[in-house]
N, C-alpha and C positions, 0 to 999 in steps of 0.2 A: 508403483514406482515412487521411490522416496523423493521428496521435494528438495531442491537445492536453491540457494539464493546467493546473490552477490549484493554488496552494498558499498557505496562510496559517498563521500561528501564533496560536493562541487558547488562553488558560489553560494555557500550557506544553505544548500538544499541537500537533504539526505535522499539518495537515489537507491531504491531497491529494485532488483530484477529477480522475479520468481520463476522457477522452472519445475514443472511436475504438478502433483496434486496438492493443493493447500488444505491439509486435513489436520492442522494443529501439531499432532505428534511431537517429536523431539525438537523440530525446527522452530516451532512457534516461540518457545522461550528464547531461542537465540536471536530471533528477529526482534522481539521486544527488548532484549538486552542491547542490541545495536541501536535501537531507537532511544533507549535511556541514555546511552553514551552520547548520542548526537545532541539530545536536549540538554545534557549537562555541559556541552560545548556551545550552547546558545544557537543551536540549529533548530528552527521552529517550523520548517516546511519539509514535506516529504512527498516524493513522487514514487509511485509503485507501478512498475511495468509488469503486467500480468498476462501478456499475450501468449506466454508459453504454459499458462495454467489451464488445464482442461476441466478440473473438477475442484469444487470447494465444498467442504461439509460444515457443520455448525461450529466446530472448533476453529476452522479456518476463518469463518465469519467473525468469530470472537477475536482472533488475532487482528483482523482488519479494524474492528471497532475499537480495540485497545489502542491501536496506533492512532486512529482518528481522535480519540479522547485525549491521548497524550499530547498531540500537537495542537489541538484546538484549545486545550487548557493553557497553552502558552501563546494564545492569539495567532497560532500558525494555521496551516492548512495541509490536507492530504489530498493528492489527486491520483486517481487510478487511471493508468494509461493502457489503452489498447486491449480492453477485455475481449475475450473470445465471445462468440454468440451465446454459447452455453452459460458462461459466467455472467454476461450482460443480462440474460433472462433471469438468472438466479437473483441478481441484485435488484431487478425490477419486481420479481415475485415477493421478495423479502422486504420490499420498500426501502432497501438501502440505497437505491439509485437516487432517492430523494435527499439523503444526507451526505453522500459522497459526491465530490466533484469528479467527473470523468472526462477524459480527453482521448482523442484518437491518435495523437502523436506526442512524442517526448517534447518536441519543439513547442507545440501548442501548450503543453502543461507548464513548461518553463516560462513562456510568455505570460500565462495566467498568474503564476506565482509572483512574477516581477511587477505585475500591474497593481 
């Protein structure tokens, strides 16, 4: 199943919502492009809702790390919201859970960015 995503900027935060398998493919460059546009508009925080993502491969992890680097280079933050159990396990196994902030809800993530 090809992944789709939506993005919007709200209150100075880029919100992504991913649906499907995050395996880099064609959609990875579109995601990075949206992030580049947001950073160009002085948006330095990003919330990624991945509760509809069932599977991530190494290319998908690369997309997440690229996003994190992009926003942290601007003193910003990236928060992953609502990862499925499988994705959460993957982030723990790859030690990415140590570098990514994770949140159980969108509201919690927004509060964290504002604090």
